[in-house]
C-alpha positions as CSV (number, residue, x, y, z in Angstrom):
1,X,0.0,0.0,0.0
2,X,1.2,3.5,-0.9
3,X,2.5,5.3,2.3
4,X,3.4,9.0,2.4
5,X,6.0,8.2,5.2
6,X,7.8,5.5,3.1
7,X,7.4,6.0,-0.6
8,X,8.5,8.6,-3.1
9,X,5.7,10.9,-4.1
10,X,4.9,14.5,-5.3
11,X,3.0,17.0,-3.2
12,X,1.0,19.9,-4.7
13,X,1.2,23.5,-3.5
14,X,-2.2,25.0,-3.9
15,X,-0.9,28.4,-3.4
16,X,1.3,28.4,-6.5
17,X,0.2,25.4,-8.5
18,X,3.6,23.8,-8.4
19,X,4.8,20.4,-7.2
20,X,7.6,19.1,-5.0
21,X,9.1,15.7,-5.0
22,X,9.3,14.0,-1.5
23,X,11.7,11.1,-1.0
24,X,11.2,10.0,2.6
25,X,13.1,6.7,2.3
26,X,16.4,8.7,1.7
27,X,16.4,9.8,5.3
28,X,17.4,6.2,6.2
29,X,20.8,6.5,4.5
30,X,23.8,6.9,6.9
31,X,24.9,10.5,7.4
32,X,28.7,11.0,7.6
33,X,28.8,14.7,7.0
34,X,29.3,17.7,9.3
35,X,27.4,17.8,12.7
36,X,29.5,20.2,14.8
37,X,28.0,23.2,16.4
38,X,29.0,26.8,15.8
39,X,30.6,29.1,18.4
40,X,28.2,31.2,20.4
41,X,26.9,34.3,18.6
42,X,28.2,37.0,20.9
43,X,27.9,40.5,19.7
44,X,27.9,43.9,21.7
45,X,24.8,45.8,22.2
46,X,26.4,48.7,20.3
47,X,28.9,48.3,17.5
48,X,30.7,51.5,16.4
49,X,31.3,50.0,13.0
50,X,27.7,48.9,12.4
51,X,25.9,51.2,9.9
52,X,22.6,50.4,11.5
53,X,23.3,51.2,15.1
54,X,22.1,54.6,16.5
55,X,24.3,57.5,15.9
56,X,26.4,55.8,13.3
57,X,27.1,56.9,9.8
58,X,25.6,55.1,6.8
59,X,26.7,55.2,3.1
60,X,26.6,58.6,1.6
61,X,27.2,60.4,4.9
62,X,23.7,59.8,6.4
63,X,23.8,59.7,10.2
64,X,21.3,57.5,12.1
65,X,19.4,59.3,14.8
66,X,19.7,58.1,18.5
67,X,16.6,56.0,18.1
68,X,15.3,54.0,21.0
69,X,12.7,51.7,19.3
70,X,12.2,51.1,15.6
71,X,13.9,53.2,12.9
72,X,12.9,53.3,9.3
73,X,14.9,54.8,6.3
74,X,15.1,54.6,2.6
75,X,17.7,52.0,1.6
76,X,21.0,53.7,0.5
77,X,21.4,51.0,-2.1
78,X,17.7,50.6,-3.3
79,X,17.0,47.9,-5.9
80,X,13.9,50.1,-7.0
81,X,14.0,53.8,-7.6
82,X,11.1,56.2,-7.6
83,X,12.5,58.3,-10.4
84,X,12.8,55.4,-13.0
85,X,11.5,56.7,-16.3
86,X,8.7,54.7,-18.0
87,X,9.5,52.6,-21.0
88,X,9.6,49.2,-22.6
89,X,11.5,47.1,-25.1
90,X,9.9,44.4,-27.3
91,X,11.8,42.7,-30.1
92,X,9.8,40.0,-31.8
93,X,8.2,39.1,-28.5
94,X,11.5,37.5,-27.4
95,X,13.5,40.4,-26.0
96,X,11.1,42.1,-23.7
97,X,11.7,44.6,-20.9
98,X,9.5,47.0,-18.9
99,X,10.7,49.8,-16.6
100,X,10.0,49.1,-12.9
101,X,9.9,51.8,-10.2
102,X,9.3,51.7,-6.6
103,X,10.6,52.3,-3.0
104,X,13.0,50.2,-0.8
105,X,13.2,50.8,2.9
106,X,15.1,49.4,5.8
107,X,13.4,48.8,9.2
108,X,15.7,48.5,12.2
109,X,13.9,46.5,14.9
110,X,15.8,47.7,17.8
111,X,18.8,49.9,18.7
112,X,20.4,46.8,20.3
113,X,22.9,45.3,17.9
114,X,23.0,42.0,19.7
115,X,19.4,41.0,19.5
116,X,17.4,38.8,17.1
117,X,13.7,38.3,16.8
118,X,13.9,35.3,19.1
119,X,15.6,37.3,21.8
120,X,13.4,40.5,21.6
121,X,10.8,41.1,24.3
122,X,7.1,41.1,23.3
123,X,6.7,44.9,23.7
124,X,9.7,45.4,21.3
125,X,8.3,43.0,18.7
126,X,4.9,44.6,19.0
127,X,6.5,47.9,18.1
128,X,8.0,46.2,15.1
129,X,4.6,44.9,14.0
130,X,3.1,48.4,14.5
131,X,5.9,49.8,12.3
132,X,5.1,47.3,9.6
133,X,1.5,48.2,9.6
134,X,2.2,51.9,9.4
135,X,4.7,51.5,6.4
136,X,2.3,49.1,4.6
137,X,-0.6,51.5,4.9
138,X,1.5,54.5,3.7
139,X,3.1,52.7,0.8
140,X,0.1,50.7,-0.4
141,X,-2.0,53.9,-0.5
142,X,0.2,55.4,-3.2
143,X,-1.0,55.2,-6.8
144,X,2.4,54.4,-8.1
145,X,2.7,51.3,-5.8
146,X,1.1,48.0,-6.8
147,X,2.5,45.7,-4.1
148,X,4.4,46.0,-0.8
149,X,6.6,43.1,0.3
150,X,7.9,43.0,3.8
151,X,10.7,40.5,4.4
152,X,13.6,39.6,6.6
153,X,16.8,37.9,5.6
154,X,18.4,36.4,8.7
155,X,22.0,35.4,8.8
156,X,24.9,35.4,6.4
157,X,23.8,32.1,4.9
158,X,20.8,33.9,3.5
159,X,22.7,36.9,2.1
160,X,22.2,39.2,5.1
161,X,25.0,41.8,5.1
162,X,24.5,43.1,8.6
163,X,23.5,41.1,11.8
164,X,21.8,44.2,13.4
165,X,18.1,43.2,13.7
166,X,16.4,44.6,10.7
167,X,14.2,43.8,7.7
168,X,13.4,45.3,4.3
169,X,10.4,46.7,2.5
170,X,10.3,46.7,-1.2
171,X,7.3,48.5,-2.8
172,X,7.0,47.9,-6.5
173,X,4.9,49.3,-9.3
174,X,3.9,45.9,-10.5
175,X,3.0,42.5,-8.8
176,X,5.9,40.2,-8.2
177,X,6.0,36.6,-9.6
178,X,5.1,34.7,-6.4
179,X,2.3,37.1,-5.6
180,X,0.8,36.7,-9.1
181,X,0.8,32.9,-8.6
182,X,-0.8,33.1,-5.2
183,X,-3.3,35.7,-6.4
184,X,-4.6,33.5,-9.2
185,X,-4.7,30.4,-7.0
186,X,-6.5,32.0,-4.1
187,X,-9.0,33.8,-6.4
188,X,-9.8,30.5,-8.2
189,X,-10.5,28.7,-4.9
190,X,-12.6,31.6,-3.5
191,X,-14.8,31.6,-6.7
192,X,-15.5,27.9,-6.3
193,X,-15.8,27.6,-2.5
194,X,-16.8,31.0,-1.4
195,X,-14.1,30.8,1.3
196,X,-10.4,31.5,1.3
197,X,-8.0,28.8,0.3
198,X,-6.0,29.2,3.5
199,X,-9.1,29.2,5.7
200,X,-10.1,25.8,4.4
201,X,-6.5,24.6,4.5
202,X,-5.9,25.7,8.0
203,X,-9.1,24.0,9.2
204,X,-7.8,20.7,7.7
205,X,-4.5,21.1,9.3
206,X,-6.0,21.9,12.7
207,X,-8.2,18.8,12.5
208,X,-5.2,16.6,11.8
209,X,-2.5,18.3,14.0
210,X,0.5,16.5,12.7
211,X,2.0,19.4,10.9
212,X,1.2,22.1,13.5
213,X,4.3,23.7,15.1
214,X,2.7,26.2,17.5
215,X,-0.3,28.4,17.8
216,X,-2.0,31.2,19.8
217,X,-5.5,32.8,19.7
218,X,-4.9,34.5,16.3
219,X,-2.2,32.7,14.3
220,X,-1.1,29.2,13.7
221,X,2.5,28.2,12.6
222,X,2.8,24.9,10.7
223,X,5.0,23.0,8.3
224,X,2.9,23.1,5.0
225,X,2.1,19.7,3.4
226,X,4.0,20.9,0.2
227,X,7.0,22.3,2.2
228,X,10.2,22.5,0.1
229,X,12.8,23.7,2.5
230,X,13.8,21.3,5.3
231,X,12.1,23.2,8.2
232,X,9.9,25.5,6.2
233,X,7.0,27.1,8.1
234,X,3.8,28.8,7.1
235,X,2.1,31.3,9.6
236,X,-1.5,31.7,8.9
237,X,-4.1,34.0,10.6
238,X,-7.0,32.2,12.2
239,X,-9.4,35.0,11.0
240,X,-9.4,35.4,7.2
241,X,-8.3,39.0,6.6
242,X,-6.4,40.3,3.5
243,X,-3.8,42.7,4.9
244,X,-2.0,43.6,8.0
245,X,-3.9,47.0,8.2
246,X,-7.0,44.9,9.2
247,X,-5.4,43.4,12.3
248,X,-6.9,44.2,15.7
249,X,-4.7,45.1,18.6
250,X,-4.9,41.6,19.9
251,X,-3.9,40.2,16.6
252,X,-1.0,42.4,16.4
253,X,0.1,41.1,19.8
254,X,-0.4,37.6,18.7
255,X,1.6,38.1,15.5
256,X,4.5,39.5,17.6
257,X,4.4,36.5,19.8
258,X,4.2,33.8,17.2
259,X,7.0,35.3,15.2
260,X,9.2,35.3,18.3
261,X,8.2,31.7,19.1
262,X,8.9,30.4,15.7
263,X,12.4,32.1,15.7
264,X,13.0,30.7,19.1
265,X,12.2,27.1,18.1
266,X,14.4,27.5,15.1
267,X,17.3,28.7,17.3
268,X,16.7,25.8,19.6
269,X,16.9,23.2,16.8
270,X,20.6,23.3,16.4
271,X,21.4,25.8,19.2
272,X,22.5,28.5,16.8
273,X,21.1,31.9,15.5
274,X,19.1,30.2,12.9
275,X,19.2,31.6,9.3
276,X,16.0,32.1,7.3
277,X,14.2,34.3,4.8
278,X,10.7,35.3,6.2
279,X,8.2,37.4,4.3
280,X,4.5,38.3,4.4
281,X,2.0,37.8,1.6
282,X,-1.1,40.0,1.7
283,X,-3.5,41.7,-0.6
284,X,-2.0,43.7,-3.5
285,X,-4.0,46.8,-2.7
286,X,-7.8,47.3,-3.0
287,X,-10.6,45.0,-2.1
288,X,-9.4,41.4,-2.4
289,X,-11.6,39.1,-0.2
290,X,-9.9,36.0,-1.6
291,X,-6.5,37.0,0.0
292,X,-5.7,35.5,3.3
293,X,-2.9,37.0,5.3
294,X,0.1,34.7,5.9
295,X,3.9,34.6,6.2
296,X,6.5,32.2,4.8
297,X,9.6,31.0,6.5
298,X,12.3,29.5,4.2
299,X,15.3,28.3,6.4
300,X,18.2,26.5,4.7
301,X,19.6,24.5,7.5
302,X,19.2,20.7,7.0
303,X,21.1,18.4,9.4
304,X,23.1,20.7,11.6
305,X,24.2,24.3,12.2
306,X,26.6,24.1,9.3
307,X,24.8,21.8,6.8
308,X,22.4,23.5,4.4
309,X,20.2,22.5,1.6
310,X,21.2,23.6,-1.9
311,X,19.1,23.6,-5.1
312,X,21.2,21.5,-7.4
313,X,20.9,19.0,-10.1
314,X,17.5,17.6,-10.5
315,X,16.0,20.5,-8.4
316,X,17.3,23.0,-10.8
317,X,16.6,21.1,-14.0
318,X,13.4,19.4,-13.2
319,X,11.5,19.6,-9.9
320,X,12.3,20.7,-6.3
321,X,12.9,17.8,-4.0
322,X,13.1,17.1,-0.3
323,X,13.9,14.1,1.9
324,X,12.5,15.1,5.4
325,X,8.7,14.9,5.2
326,X,6.7,17.9,6.4
327,X,5.3,15.8,9.2
328,X,8.8,14.8,10.5
329,X,9.9,18.4,10.3
330,X,6.8,19.6,12.3
331,X,7.3,16.9,14.9
332,X,10.8,18.0,15.6
333,X,10.0,21.7,15.7
334,X,6.9,21.0,17.9
335,X,9.0,19.1,20.4
336,X,11.4,21.9,21.0
337,X,11.1,24.1,24.1
338,X,9.6,27.6,23.8
339,X,12.3,29.0,26.0
340,X,15.4,30.1,24.0
341,X,18.4,27.9,24.5
342,X,20.5,30.9,25.8
343,X,18.2,31.3,28.7
344,X,18.2,27.7,29.8
345,X,20.3,26.7,32.8
């Protein structure tokens, strides 16, 4: 009999319409690679060489104010520029290009250089959530902005150039690829069912429980059935709302709490400051009842603090693949303590 825990199979991602190959039998092969731990991540609360710390100089001579909570500024090396002239190129339908304008911002979570999301207190994380909402509202209200992407790259392994706790906001004049795919899938489901795709999916996951990592009154963190990255996590709001501007005060508190808990469980997995890319997906402006607010975590670590997953070979040329099942990953994350390993005696 076919068994999801034993036999190779493909899993479908209803948000994107794509598939991932799962090979659970491969986890039985012996591992002779790296398993060592990394030295403790010990940084000062203030680093005079950090361009994100309060009072320090950034590129181009900008001086950070002596901020005490969050601090937002326009990225000194923005990937999108507001003054980009309109235009397009189209040669025989093969060489096509269209100008893209927008705004890129940096959000410092705290003046403390040595913190991560996992180590911030709840009032500090709530201040970050409030800042996200404020920036999202301001940017999405602009006529020249079609979508606002809020994301955090954590750790050098994910290309983060500075360990100071921060994230980025890229607001673009068109919809990004991943958002376009999710928009189409969620709209199709809503038209057929009259409910959001993620509301129905979350109800199914809560009834089964095997892929749930943690939850609170407003949000659920789970390893999605179609997960690609080893310990990928999807955070879904219990109440179907489209954008973070619709969150109540209690939901803002709960979002801050679950983001900190997910980051803590990640750190506890290999007792290291866990690298990941995290980002929110929400409505691309206007009335979109089919959109259901959620966040994606894509962490690269596979077997230890130094062994990461790479997209190579078959994955680059054919279909993404994973060995650890979503159920096994969720079970391991769920079993970890909620207290950060640095605080345990």
